[in-house]
N, C-alpha and C positions, 0 to 999 in steps of 0.2 A: 501872715507867713513869712518869714527872713529868708536871708537867706540870695544869695542867686543862680542862674542854673542855667548854664550857654550849653546848649550840647552844635556837631557838629552834624552835617549832612553830606552827601555825595554820594555817585557810584565808586563804583569800586575801581581805584585808577585816583584817586581824585586827592590823595593825600591827607584824607578827615585822621585819619589816627593817627600819623608820624602827626599835624599839626597843634591837634588839641595832647601829646603829650609836650611835646614845644610848651604850648601854655600850663601845662600844669607846672612844668618846672618854673616857668619863666616868675606865676607870680609867686609860687612858693618861695624864691629868695625874693621876690617885691616882699610878702608878709604872711600875707594870708592863707588862710584856712584853707587848704581846696581840697576836694575830691573828686578821684579819677576814677570814672566803670565805664564799660562797653555793654552796648545792648544791642542782642541781648549776653547776660552774661551780670557778674560782677554779684553773684552767692551762687549758693552750692546747687540752691534748685535750680536754680538759672542759667548754670553751667552748664547743667547732667540733660537738660531742656535742649539746650545749643546746639551738643552731638545728636542729639535725636534729630532735629531738624539738619544737620551737615550729610550726614549720616545715610534720611531715608528718605524717600520719593513719596509727596502726597499729595492731593488738592488742595488747591490754594486757602479754599476755605479754616482745613486745618493747618495748614501753617501756622496764617493768620491767629490760629487758637492759641497756636503754641508759642509764636508771640509775643503775644499780649500775655499771658498767665506766665514766660520770664520778666517779660516786662513790669508786670504785677509786684512780683515776686524783690527786685532791684529798689524799684517807687516804694514801695511796705520796708523795708529792714530795711535801707541805705541808703534812700535816697531823701525820704521828706523828714530823718533825723536831724542829716548835716549840712537842712535849708535850715529847721526849727533850731540848731547849733550857729546859727547863722556861717557856716559857713558856705566859697564857693563852689556847686561839683560842676565837671564838664562833667558832658556825656561825647560816648565816642556811637555815630545814633540815637535816637528815639521815635518817637512817632511821624517824625517825618518820610522812615525810610517803611513806616507801614502804608502809609497815605502813595506814596509810591511805588513802591514793589506792587504788593498789594493788591492796591486798591485802585489806581489807574493803569500800571503797567501786568494783572494777573485781571483787572477789571470787575471785581465785588465791590458790587454798592460803596460809592463814599460813604456814604450819611453810616453805612453797616460798618466799617472801619471808626473811624468818628466818634461813633458812640462806643466800641470797647473800647478807644484810647483812651473816649472819656472815665469809661469805669478801670479803666488800670494806673491812669496817673493821681486816681481821685482829683481830678479836676488841674491839676496845677501842671502848669502851659512855664510852656519855657521863657524864660527874661531874655533870653535876648539866642536867635538860631544863625549859623554862620553855617551856609550854602557853598561846600564850594565843587565849580563850575567848569567842566574841564570842556573838551573835544577828545571823541573817539576813539579817535586813533594815541591818543595820548596815554587817555586808562590802560587802552588794551596791551600795550607793547609795557605800563609801568606793572601788567598782571599777568604778564603772559608763561610766569612761572608756575602764577598762583591761578589752576581751575576747581574751580567750580560749580552750581548750578546755579545761584545766580551772577555769573558772570561771561553769558553768553551775548558777543553781537547786539545780537534784535530787544533781548532783558532788556542792555545798559542803554542803547536808545531813549525803550519809551519810558526808563527810567531816571536819562537827563532831561528827555522833555517835560518830568512831570514834575522835580525839584522847582523850575520855572514855572510854574502852572501856578503852583505849591505858595511860592514865592508873592508872585502876583494877583491870591486870590485871597489868601492871611492876611488883610488887612490890619489887624485889630493885632497883630504881630512882629515887632523886632526877626526881620529876616531878610537879613544881609549877605547877599550872592556877594562872591570872590572869588578874580578870576583865580584856576586854579590854573595853567597850562606854564606858568614862571616858575620860576627857579625856586625852590622851598626856604629860601631866605625873605626873597621878594612877598610871599605874599606871606610868610609868617610876618614879617614888618605891617603890612592892615590891618592882618586882624589882632596886631596889637594897641595900635590906635585905635581902634576900630571896641576893645576890650574895656583898655582905660577910658575910654570919652565915657561907656555906660560903669563904667564900675565909680569915675571921679578921678583915677587915680594920676 
């Protein structure tokens, strides 16, 4: 399959949404045909599922299945067609979020999460994953006015540690850890270097 899939991962407060948007605008200016989506979200169905996840309390397995359903909708309706059209697709979260949050942090069997991820993405893994690594204190200060069930200090610490484990265990994938404690301009400069090298710019 053609196209190039870039995913941004990290705990809330790491700046991944900001950096994904900055990269989207940068690549457009550079002349790339580029799309930007959030996970969960990106299609009418996936956005509705996102609302349900955020509104209701639920057990981790139900939560995981909803995330995977939203992801499946996005992959089928948007991501795969865009990649077939040779676009660069940028994702604000993707499969590693499920592995970190529902797998490692909420202790769902990692093999189960991996299988469901594989089904939802039809086997199409990212070409490049950027994990924005930030210390817990910085992250909490950045999200102090934005609280959801996914942003307790205990959960964020587990997820942050999980992302590091994922980066070191997924040897067959290109996963880069970027220090996100710095100013967003410094972080973005490093991301641009990584992406341009991968795209051969």
